[in-house]
Rosetta silent file (secondary structure, phi, psi, omega in degrees, C-alpha in Angstrom):
SEQUENCE: XXXXXXXXXXXXXXXXXXXXXXXXXXXXXXXXXXXXXXXXXXXXXXXXXXXXXXXXXXXXXXXXXXXXXXXXXXXXXXXXXXXXXXXXXXXXXXXXXXXXXX
SCORE:     score description
SCORE:     0.000 S_00000001
   1 L     0.000  138.227  178.882  -13.836   35.626  -46.597 S_00000001
   2 L  -122.609  159.327  179.365  -15.744   33.279  -48.838 S_00000001
   3 L   -74.968  134.196 -179.328  -16.250   29.538  -48.828 S_00000001
   4 L   -77.009  154.019  179.698  -13.882   27.728  -51.175 S_00000001
   5 L   -54.740  -49.790  178.720  -15.183   25.481  -53.945 S_00000001
   6 L   -99.060   90.895  178.240  -13.556   22.401  -52.429 S_00000001
   7 L  -137.559  173.101 -177.698  -14.432   22.624  -48.742 S_00000001
   8 H    64.350 -129.288 -178.858  -16.031   20.444  -46.095 S_00000001
   9 H   -67.842  -17.259 -178.169  -16.138   16.826  -47.262 S_00000001
  10 H  -104.697   16.464 -178.789  -14.592   17.843  -50.602 S_00000001
  11 L   -63.849  137.198  174.375  -11.607   19.711  -49.144 S_00000001
  12 L   -77.330  126.825  178.131   -8.332   19.162  -50.944 S_00000001
  13 L   -71.586  141.040  177.128   -5.787   17.722  -48.511 S_00000001
  14 L   -81.409  -15.959  177.654   -2.523   19.640  -48.290 S_00000001
  15 L    94.374  -10.181 -177.174   -0.664   16.358  -47.721 S_00000001
  16 L   -64.758  -47.210 -178.098    1.045   17.341  -44.474 S_00000001
  17 L   -65.522  -32.578  179.601   -0.912   14.969  -42.229 S_00000001
  18 L   -92.032   10.068  179.049   -0.413   12.011  -44.540 S_00000001
  19 L    60.357   25.682  178.548    3.323   12.756  -44.908 S_00000001
  20 H   -61.435  -39.247  179.529    2.886   13.301  -48.658 S_00000001
  21 H   -60.852  -28.732  177.769    5.425   16.129  -48.458 S_00000001
  22 H   -76.426  -43.457 -176.192    7.986   13.681  -47.113 S_00000001
  23 H   -82.693  -35.513 -178.096    7.361   10.996  -49.720 S_00000001
  24 L  -147.421   78.809 -176.158    6.584   13.232  -52.709 S_00000001
  25 H   -55.237  -36.967 -179.680    7.355   16.921  -52.032 S_00000001
  26 H   -64.752  -40.433  178.892    6.404   18.024  -55.551 S_00000001
  27 H   -64.427  -46.183  179.637    2.978   16.456  -55.286 S_00000001
  28 H   -63.168  -39.987  179.205    2.329   18.087  -51.889 S_00000001
  29 H   -63.921  -40.125  177.747    3.506   21.460  -53.203 S_00000001
  30 H   -60.119  -43.435  179.077    1.125   21.156  -56.168 S_00000001
  31 H   -61.797  -46.311 -177.569   -1.762   20.497  -53.763 S_00000001
  32 H   -67.182  -34.303  176.582   -0.888   23.490  -51.594 S_00000001
  33 H   -67.170  -34.454  175.371   -0.558   25.743  -54.641 S_00000001
  34 H   -63.689  -41.828  178.407   -4.047   24.628  -55.782 S_00000001
  35 H   -61.681  -44.644 -179.547   -5.418   25.598  -52.369 S_00000001
  36 H   -63.121  -42.478  179.642   -3.727   28.990  -52.604 S_00000001
  37 H   -61.136  -42.705 -179.590   -5.035   29.554  -56.135 S_00000001
  38 H   -70.022  -30.320  179.132   -8.589   28.756  -55.035 S_00000001
  39 H   -75.525  -27.524 -177.227   -8.263   30.999  -51.978 S_00000001
  40 L    62.217 -127.112  179.109   -7.017   33.905  -54.073 S_00000001
  41 L   -88.121   -7.217 -179.850   -6.423   36.853  -51.779 S_00000001
  42 L   -71.918  151.965  175.627   -8.582   35.356  -49.003 S_00000001
  43 L   -74.966  139.889  176.902   -7.050   33.952  -45.870 S_00000001
  44 E   -89.021  132.373  179.369   -7.167   30.142  -45.628 S_00000001
  45 E  -116.140  131.252 -179.420   -8.809   28.823  -42.453 S_00000001
  46 E  -141.298  156.216  176.957   -8.236   25.255  -41.293 S_00000001
  47 L   -91.642   -7.171 -173.557   -8.832   23.136  -38.190 S_00000001
  48 L  -101.000  123.321  179.582   -5.547   21.249  -38.715 S_00000001
  49 H   -63.543  -35.758  177.735   -2.328   22.581  -37.166 S_00000001
  50 H   -62.417  -42.393  178.446   -0.283   20.712  -39.786 S_00000001
  51 H   -63.909  -38.797  179.641   -2.195   22.417  -42.579 S_00000001
  52 H   -58.759  -48.763 -179.513   -1.648   25.829  -40.992 S_00000001
  53 H   -63.505  -44.037 -175.969    2.103   25.308  -41.016 S_00000001
  54 H   -72.129  -47.425 -177.427    2.204   23.790  -44.483 S_00000001
  55 H   -73.483  -24.082 -178.983   -0.252   26.133  -46.233 S_00000001
  56 L   -66.051  -14.678  174.712    1.157   29.261  -44.602 S_00000001
  57 L   -70.870  -21.641 -177.493    4.163   28.874  -46.925 S_00000001
  58 L   -98.202  -27.022 -177.662    1.793   29.693  -49.804 S_00000001
  59 L   177.664  178.444 -177.544   -0.291   32.455  -48.266 S_00000001
  60 L   -60.839  125.415 -177.066   -2.059   33.739  -45.166 S_00000001
  61 E  -138.565  137.168  177.932   -3.445   30.803  -43.190 S_00000001
  62 E  -133.460  157.238  178.313   -5.023   30.676  -39.739 S_00000001
  63 E   -86.974  142.453 -179.345   -6.287   27.989  -37.412 S_00000001
  64 H   -55.721  -37.763  179.961  -10.009   27.813  -36.716 S_00000001
  65 H   -61.061  -36.005  177.416   -9.347   27.973  -32.950 S_00000001
  66 H   -64.650  -38.603  178.085   -7.682   31.363  -33.430 S_00000001
  67 H   -65.683  -39.184 -178.555  -10.800   32.600  -35.227 S_00000001
  68 H   -71.879  -41.124 -173.848  -13.014   31.305  -32.413 S_00000001
  69 H   -95.691  -25.921  178.451  -10.959   32.604  -29.477 S_00000001
  70 L  -140.650   63.580 -172.328   -9.325   35.746  -30.912 S_00000001
  71 H   -57.462  -41.904 -177.627  -11.328   36.664  -34.012 S_00000001
  72 H   -62.991  -47.989 -179.935  -10.108   40.249  -34.368 S_00000001
  73 H   -64.553  -43.842 -176.703   -6.438   39.288  -34.128 S_00000001
  74 H   -62.461  -49.252 -176.824   -6.864   36.197  -36.306 S_00000001
  75 H   -71.205  -19.853  175.673   -8.664   37.915  -39.154 S_00000001
  76 L   -88.456   -2.306 -179.701   -6.150   40.774  -39.052 S_00000001
  77 L    73.312   28.413 -175.525   -3.317   38.217  -39.368 S_00000001
  78 L  -113.070   17.501  176.393   -1.877   39.148  -35.981 S_00000001
  79 L   -82.141  149.983  178.965   -2.038   35.837  -34.128 S_00000001
  80 L   -92.376  127.370 -179.205    1.183   34.290  -32.932 S_00000001
  81 L   -81.334  127.444  178.908    1.831   30.809  -34.283 S_00000001
  82 L   -78.293  148.899  176.137    2.795   28.323  -31.585 S_00000001
  83 L  -121.015  163.989  176.155    5.737   26.017  -32.043 S_00000001
  84 L   -59.768  138.705    3.711    6.644   22.763  -30.318 S_00000001
  85 L   -90.300    0.492 -177.205    6.393   22.177  -27.324 S_00000001
  86 H   -63.512  -29.382  179.248    3.830   24.970  -26.852 S_00000001
  87 H   -60.479  -39.381 -179.427    1.439   23.367  -29.376 S_00000001
  88 H   -71.078  -41.435  177.247    1.086   20.350  -27.082 S_00000001
  89 H   -63.028  -43.652  179.341    0.628   22.494  -23.969 S_00000001
  90 H   -61.773  -37.155  178.966   -1.984   24.621  -25.771 S_00000001
  91 H   -63.336  -44.091  179.011   -3.848   21.461  -26.804 S_00000001
  92 H   -64.119  -45.411 -179.707   -4.018   20.272  -23.176 S_00000001
  93 H   -63.056  -39.246  178.725   -5.126   23.699  -21.954 S_00000001
  94 H   -65.300  -43.413  178.595   -7.828   23.913  -24.626 S_00000001
  95 H   -60.031  -42.988  178.237   -9.163   20.453  -23.723 S_00000001
  96 H   -64.352  -41.653 -178.998   -9.350   21.482  -20.066 S_00000001
  97 H   -62.840  -35.844 -179.984  -11.019   24.775  -21.004 S_00000001
  98 L   -87.570   -0.001  175.851  -13.637   22.888  -23.008 S_00000001
  99 L    82.102   22.025  178.086  -14.141   20.375  -20.200 S_00000001
 100 L  -102.798  150.042  176.230  -12.614   17.345  -21.883 S_00000001
 101 L   -77.738  139.458 -178.022  -10.212   14.926  -20.265 S_00000001
 102 L  -144.207    0.000    0.000   -6.800   15.033  -21.824 S_00000001
């Protein structure tokens, strides 16, 4: 895996969090296709659950937490993607595991 040209503070937003896909689906799709093009054959890694769902339509995408807690499975593309309501339960459990109040 290599670092993408637009990463960190210069990361291209996929538009999911800002509801761009709802207001302008074509624009959001263009953004996600740019991310996929820049990733090439590499897996896209993101800290945002919305991005994982949205970008996974374009290519292999994993959440950073999966890489941290189950690296072998995550990098092999064998992690199970949580759906509502499990995403909320997992968030609470992770906060407790990390010692944060939630």
